[in-house]
C-alpha positions in Angstrom: 17.1 10.6 16.1 13.5 9.1 15.0 13.7 7.0 12.6 10.7 7.1 9.5 9.3 4.8 6.7 7.8 6.9 3.9 6.2 4.2 1.6 4.5 5.8 -2.0 1.2 3.4 -2.8 -0.6 2.4 -5.8 3.1 2.0 -7.8 1.9 0.6 -11.4 -1.8 2.2 -11.0 -1.5 4.3 -14.4 1.6 6.2 -16.0 1.1 9.9 -14.3 1.4 8.1 -10.6 3.8 5.7 -11.8 5.9 8.2 -13.0 5.7 10.9 -9.7 6.6 7.9 -7.4 9.4 7.3 -9.8 10.4 11.2 -9.1 10.1 10.6 -5.8 12.8 8.1 -5.5 15.0 10.7 -7.5 14.5 13.2 -5.1 14.8 11.7 -2.5 11.2 11.9 -0.9 10.4 8.1 -0.3 11.9 4.9 1.0 9.3 2.5 -0.7 6.7 2.3 -2.7 4.0 -0.6 -2.8 3.5 -2.5 -6.4 -0.3 -2.6 -7.5 -0.3 -6.6 -9.7 -3.0 -5.7 -11.5 -2.1 -1.8 -12.5 -2.6 -0.7 -16.3 1.1 0.6 -16.1 2.6 -2.5 -14.8 4.8 -4.0 -17.0 6.4 0.0 -17.3 6.4 0.1 -13.7 8.6 -2.9 -13.6 10.9 -1.5 -16.1 11.3 1.9 -14.7 12.3 0.6 -11.6 15.2 -2.0 -12.6 16.2 1.2 -14.8 16.4 3.7 -11.5 17.7 1.2 -9.4 14.3 0.9 -6.7 13.9 -2.8 -7.9 14.7 -3.9 -4.4 12.4 -1.0 -2.6 9.1 -2.6 -3.8 6.3 -4.3 -1.9 3.2 -5.2 -2.9 -0.4 -3.6 -2.9 -2.7 -6.0 -2.7 -6.4 -5.2 -4.1 -9.8 -6.0 -4.0 -11.4 -2.8 -5.6 -10.2 -1.4 -8.3 -9.2 -2.3 -11.9 -9.4 -5.9 -13.6 -8.9 -8.8 -11.4 -6.6 -11.7 -12.7 -7.6 -14.6 -11.8 -11.9 -15.8 -13.1 -13.1 -17.2 -10.2 -13.5 -13.9 -8.2 -15.2 -12.1 -11.0 -18.0 -14.8 -10.2 -18.3 -12.6 -6.5 -21.1 -9.9 -7.7 -20.1 -7.9 -3.8 -16.1 -7.3 -5.3 -16.7 -7.2 -9.6 -19.1 -5.6 -11.5 -18.7 -6.6 -15.4 -15.1 -8.2 -15.3 -13.8 -5.4 -13.5 -13.7 -4.3 -9.2 -16.1 -2.4 -7.9 -15.2 -0.6 -5.3 -17.9 -2.2 -2.9 -16.1 -4.3 -0.9 -18.1 -3.7 3.0 -15.4 -5.3 5.3 -18.5 -5.5 8.2 -20.0 -8.3 6.4 -18.8 -12.0 6.4 -17.4 -13.9 4.0 -18.6 -16.9 2.1 -16.5 -19.8 1.9 -16.8 -19.0 -2.3 -15.9 -15.6 -1.5 -12.6 -16.6 0.6 -11.2 -19.3 -2.0 -11.9 -16.9 -4.6 -10.3 -14.2 -2.5 -7.7 -16.3 -1.6 -6.7 -17.3 -5.5 -6.6 -13.9 -6.7 -4.0 -13.1 -4.0 -2.0 -15.6 -4.6 -1.7 -14.5 -8.0 -1.1 -11.0 -7.5 1.9 -11.8 -5.0 2.9 -14.8 -7.9 2.9 -12.2 -10.6 4.8 -9.9 -8.8 7.4 -11.8 -7.7 7.6 -13.6 -11.7 8.4 -10.2 -12.4 12.1 -10.1 -11.0 10.9 -8.0 -7.4 11.7 -9.7 -4.0 8.4 -8.2 -2.0 10.0 -6.4 0.8 6.3 -6.2 2.8 2.5 -5.7 1.9 0.1 -2.9 2.1 -3.4 -2.6 0.6 -5.5 -0.3 -1.7 -8.0 0.9 -0.1 -6.8 -0.6 3.4 -8.7 -3.8 2.4 -5.3 -6.1 4.5 -6.9 -4.3 8.3 -10.7 -5.7 7.3 -11.1 -8.4 9.7 -12.8 -11.3 7.1 -9.9 -10.5 4.8 -7.1 -10.0 7.2 -7.2 -14.6 7.7 -6.2 -14.5 4.1 -3.9 -12.0 3.6 -1.9 -13.6 6.4 -1.8 -17.0 4.3 -0.9 -15.5 1.2 2.0 -13.7 3.2 2.8 -16.7 5.0 2.9 -18.8 1.8 5.1 -16.4 0.0 7.7 -15.4 2.6 6.5 -12.0 3.2 7.2 -11.1 6.7 6.5 -7.5 7.4 3.4 -5.5 6.7 1.4 -2.6 7.2 -0.8 -1.5 10.8 -3.7 -0.5 11.0 -3.4 3.9 11.4 -2.6 4.6 14.9 -1.9 8.0 14.4 -3.4 11.4 14.4 -7.3 11.7 15.5 -8.9 8.6 15.7 -11.9 8.5 18.0 -12.2 6.0 21.1 -13.9 2.8 18.8 -11.9 2.9 16.5 -8.8 3.3 18.6 -9.3 0.1 20.4 -10.1 -1.6 17.0 -6.9 -0.4 15.5 -4.7 -1.8 18.4 -6.8 -5.1 18.9 -6.0 -5.6 15.0 -2.0 -4.3 15.0 -1.9 -6.2 18.3 -3.0 -9.5 16.6 -0.2 -9.0 13.4 2.5 -9.0 15.5 1.0 -12.4 17.3 1.3 -14.2 13.8 4.9 -12.9 13.8 4.6 -10.3 11.3 7.1 -7.2 11.8 5.7 -3.8 11.5 6.6 -0.3 12.4 5.3 1.3 15.7 3.2 3.9 14.4 0.9 4.0 10.6 0.4 8.0 9.3 -0.9 9.7 6.9 0.6 13.6 6.1 -2.1 15.2 7.8 -1.0 12.9 11.2 2.1 14.5 11.7 3.0 17.8 12.8 5.2 19.0 10.5 8.5 16.9 11.1 8.1 16.5 14.6 7.4 12.6 13.5 7.3 9.9 16.5 10.1 7.4 16.0 9.7 4.0 13.7 6.9 5.6 11.8 5.8 4.5 8.3 4.1 7.5 6.5 1.7 6.6 3.2 2.2 9.3 0.7 0.8 8.9 -3.4 2.4 11.5 -5.3 1.0 12.4 -8.6 1.0 15.4 -11.0 -1.2 18.1 -10.5 -2.9 20.5 -13.5 0.1 22.2 -13.7 2.6 18.9 -13.9 3.7 19.8 -10.5 4.8 16.3 -8.4 2.9 16.0 -4.9 1.1 13.7 -2.6 -2.6 13.1 -4.1 -5.2 13.7 -1.9 -8.1 13.5 -4.3 -9.3 13.9 -8.0 -11.4 17.3 -9.4 -12.4 16.4 -13.0 -10.3 13.2 -13.4 -6.9 15.7 -12.5 -5.1 14.8 -9.4 -5.2 17.7 -6.6 -2.8 17.7 -3.3 0.2 19.1 -1.7 4.0 18.9 -2.1 5.0 15.8 -0.5 7.2 16.9 2.9 10.9 16.4 2.5 11.4 14.4 5.6 15.0 12.8 4.6 16.4 16.7 3.9 15.5 16.9 7.8 18.9 16.7 10.5 16.7 15.5 13.3 14.8 12.4 10.8 16.8 9.1 9.6 14.7 7.5 6.7 14.7 3.7 6.9 13.4 1.1 4.0 11.1 -2.0 4.9 14.4 -4.1 4.0 16.1 -2.6 6.6 13.4 -3.6 9.3 
């Protein structure tokens, strides 16, 4: 039977998505989640994970694009921060200055150490808006992970419809990750990349649990008038042809 990992991104980002993620664990809709150290609901999310028994299924959701940074140096980098907040303007194609590299290293280190200080043994790493796949940020991510004992990481998306050039870039990145000694799944996909429950073996599927305007649990695909919208999260774990496996078991 194919083994599948279901990771719920954005734990700690805010109250509603954090509570939705906790519900996915209660309903066996997720095997893992990744936590944002910069999230507005961080402390409450940590307490929730401890109370509900999934504290050992948490990785880190590295962030350089949304919310308030933890460190001061990154606030002096206008490519990343405006008025004290990440500005969502990171361009992964542009080289980083030495000052930016140092500031990113300090910020990502602080994010890892904040989560570890909360009593969470980080199982794996991924990132908000996939910043860890950027060619100039990736080496910094690798360094920070190595220094803090994180040896599992999310691939660049390699399932679904991808253009020829992008597929080559993603393949090279994924090969490089493994050359750096990281443990990964074989495939990384969005829900929309998977045809029903016909999932390739050793696949990570990313979900963004949240609540729609009617209060129903969904996989968030976007926002409309400030309210999440999306589709129900597929119950992969209820399928007899699929075995769920968390990152700590890789």
